[in-house]
N, C-alpha and C positions, 0 to 999 in steps of 0.2 A: 372517976369511975369509968371502966372500959366496957363497952357493949360487946358481948359475944354474939356473933351472928346467928340468926334463926336457922333452924334446920329446914331447908327447902326440900321437903320429903318428896314432892311430886316430880322433881327434876332429878332422877336417879344419877344422871350423868354428871351432875355438879356436886354429888355427895363428897367426892374427894377434895373439893375446894374448901370445905368447911374446916378441915384440920389445918389448912394453910392460913385461912382467915383467923383462926383462933390464935395464931402467932401475934396478932395485934395486941393481945393481952400482955405481951412481953415487950412491946415497943415503948421506949421511954416517953413520958409525957413531955409535951412541948414546954420549954422553959418560958416561952413568950406567950403561952396561951392566955387570952383575956379572961376576966371573970365571966362566968356564964350563969344565966338564969333562963329556964324554959319560958317561952312566951305563951300567951293564950290568944288564939286566932278564932274569929267567928266564922262558922261554916253553916250556911243555909242552902248550899248547892248540891251536896251529895251525902250519902251515908250507906250503912250496911244494907245489903239487899239490892242495891242498884245494879242493873244489867242493861247494857247497850249492845245491840247486834247490828252489824253492818254487812252489806254485800260489797265485794270488791269488783270493780269493772275496769277493763282495759278497752277503751273505746266503747263499742256497743256490746262487747263480750263480757259476761259475768265470769270472773276467774276464781273466786273464792269468797271467804267470809272472815270476819273478825268478831270476837266476843270479848267485851270488857266488862268485868264485874267486881264489886266491892264486897269484901267480907269483913267480919269482926264487929266492933273492935275486940282484939284479943291481947293478952298481956305479953309483952316482949321486953325483957331486961328491965322490969319495973315500970314500963310505960305501956299505956293502951295504944294500940296501933291498928289501923285498917290494913287488910291484906288486899291489894289491888292486883288483878290478874288480867292480862291481855293475851289472847290466843288468836293467831292468824294462820290460815291454811288455804292452799289452793284446792280447787275441786278436782275430780278425777280426770277431767279432760286436760286441764293445764298441768296436772301432775306429770303427764307424759313428756311435757316440754320443759317445765321449770317448776319443780316441786318445792313448795314452801311449807314449813312447819315451825313457826316462831312462837316462843313463849316468853313473856316478860312478867316478872312478879316484883311488886314493890310493897314494902312495909312502911306505912306512913303514920307518923305520930298523930294521934287523934286530937291532941290539944294544940300543939305547936304547928301542925300541918307541914312537917318537913320529913325527909326520907331518913329511915333508920337502917334500911338495907334494900338491896336490889339484886336480882338474879335474872340473867338473860340466857336463853337457849335458842340459837338461830340455826335453822336449816333452810337454806335458799339455794336450790340447784346443787352444785358441787361445793358450796361454801358452808362451813360449819364453824360455830363459835359458841363457847360456853364461858360465861363470866359471872363473877359474884362480887359484890361490893358491900362493905359494912361501914356505917358512919358512927363515930363516937363524938357526939356534939359537945359534951362538957369539956373534953380534952381538945377538940378541934382537929382530930386526925381521922383519916379513913384508910381502909386497906381494900385493894382491888386485885383480884386474881383472875388471870386469863388462862383457862385450862389448856395444857400442852404448849403454852407460850410463856415460859417463866420470866423471860427477859422483858416481857410487856407488862408483867405484874408490878404493883406498886404497894408497899406496906408502910404504914405509919406516915402518910403524907398529909400536909395541912389542907383544910378547906374552909371556905367562909361559913359563918354561922347560918344555920337553918337552910342549908343547901337542899336542893331537890334532886331526884334522879329524873331520867327522861320521861318516865311514866307518871310519877307523882306530880311532875310539873304541870301536866294537863289538868289534874284535879285541883291543884293549888290555884292555878290561873282562874278557874271557875269561881273561886270565892272572893276575887278582887272586884272593886268597883270600876266600871267601864263607862267611858263617854266617847263619842266619835272624835278621832284625832288623838286620843290619849295613848301613851306608851307605858307598858308595865314591864319593868326590868327586875329580874332576880337571878340568883346563882343556881346553876345546874352542874351536876357532875356526870360526865358522860365519857366512856372509854378510858376511865382512870384519870381523867383531867377535869379541871374546873373551867367552866365557861359562863359568860353572861348570856342569859336568854332575854330577848326583847320581843314583846308582843305589841303589834301596832294595830289598834282598832281603826279600820279603814272606813267603815260606814255601816249602814243598816240596809239589808236586802231581804226579800222574801224568796225562800227556796222550797222546792218540791222534792220530797223523798218518798220511798215506799211506805214510810210511816205516817206521812201526811205533809201538809203545807205549814211552814213555820216562818215567822218574822225573826230574823237573825242578825246578830253582829257578825260582820265580816272581819276576820282577824288574820294577820300574817305574822307567824313566828319566825324569828331569825336566830339561829344558833350556830356557833363556829365549830361545834364538835359533831359527834355522831348522834343520829337520831333514832327514834323508835322504829321508823322505816328507813331502809337504806335508800335515800332519795337524792336526786339531783335537781337543781333549779329551785323554783319557788314552791312553798307549801302554803296553802290558804285553807282556813277552817272556818266554818259557819256555826256559831253557838246560838242557841235560842235566846231571844231578847226577854229574859225573865230572871227570876232569882236563881234558878238552877243552872242556867247557861249550859245546856246539854249540847255537846258537839254532834250535830246531825249530818254534816257533810264535810269531807276532806278531799281536797284536790292537790295533786302533786305530780312530779315527773320522776320516773325511775329509768334505769338503764334500758329497759325494753319498751319504753314508751309512756304515754299518759296513763295515770292511775287515779281512780276516784273511789272513795268509800262513802256510801250513803246509808243512812240508818233505816233499818227495816223493823226494829222493835225497841221499845224503851220501857223498862220497869223501874219506877222510882225507888230510891232508898229512903232511909230515915236519918236525916242530918242530926248531929248531936249538939250543935250549938249555933 
């Protein structure tokens, strides 16, 4: 069975990518594709209706905001899927220097907790990027289209079973069991390529955010590919030390300096399992 990509209606600029992604239906199935069965994962961390808001700071200056929300589950190619959306934007003051309008959308299988499709629209200063990826798990192939860069697009390429995209990986990680010193490793597809993502649980710390004080797991992800944020150097994330593992604080480095995202509001969702 070949998954036809969802219609990402809110990102009008990637509408033209859908016709190209539909070519995946004509890509020959892998002769070496292993037998496939959908897995069932337990999820008590997140669900439909969850919203997490952040403020973005560069040093002492507030430069913008991020909103992450979970919708669904809705039917996609015969599967129930969460629609996970992340929107990042700079404020009016920073817009004059380096305007950011980033939109990431992931369709995550509600039962197996893997990515079915991913769309990214990046507007950062003078840099623009529109991409879309569709995953066909039973056949083990994906198609990636980079708008206006056809030579960087990839059709009918293999990927490991139950691969995540860069956004769904954050939510999948929250459903795993953690202990101090543990390493969680799983496959992520980013930039049209497959990469291993490793999460190292470094310890337990208490952090203060505008939304309150939280006891948290301190976690450092390491990915060899492209990330949700175009970052340099280390990225450290603090997740609440409870069943939901809410990411309340992120610290990284970018080309223009240190960047921090701290949670300003959290609305819990309704986990399905």
